[in-house]
C-alpha angles and dihedrals in degrees: 000000000000108000106141118082102131142032088257090055091056091051092046092051092048090051091048097049099030091213121043127169113224099221132012115155095220113011148040109341145114087260092059090052094045125116096185136065120288092246091054090048089049091055094043089052090061092052093045092051094044090053086072088222089114135023127236137196144109093295100141129047089342088291131120110272136177119226126190118244089238093058100037100083090055091048090050094049092047099043092043092043086226095304122129110210096258091055091047089052094045091054092051094247097118120083115237094245090055090050091051092052095045090049090053096048106091131208087265119065110277124217107245096213093050091050090050091053095046096047095041087201125171109239093013094153094051091048091051089049090051091052091051091048087056089047094240090119134034134180136247129164142241112209115255138131093290098011123262113242114228123201118217140165105246088230090063092055104035103021134256096261093055098043093047098037093112097046091108091063124091124243089257093050092049091048090050092051091049091051088051095046100037116059085169089076087076089065093064126081117257095258094051092045090053091051092050090052095049132081114266099199 
């Protein structure tokens, strides 16, 4: 069903479903709901994400996914299992390449391609994807011909208190809140849904 024609439509759908993949060729995604060209959707995606009314990153199946601001703190607490990245690193649970990338991402949004060039790290893209999957990084955009992806810690965009507001909850409590806030979870197969509702660290 075509429901997405504007930036506001993207935001409304994300808020309705809680979790919404950006693009899946044949399945639940913004693309499947879209009534405009892919390039127009691509550009609207940047504006929707930069509005800071929704949050965007490779949070599901290593693919770009929108998450509502209401659901995101519970996703962070659950996927991180309550660890901020410094604590994860201090306890020896963070791989060195993840530590190197998180150390290089500044308080201001960092251009992904420039960071990749400067670090010259084997497997850079997969490590960045892993950090997004764990919710330690999210994406925004700088306007350019095809859009320049910017890496940020969610805390630097939305604030520490907000991002970590569900840290006191257990994995089970966070999963329960996500089920309540994210009807979109019902659109995923059982295996994917279980992965979404499990810690990633």
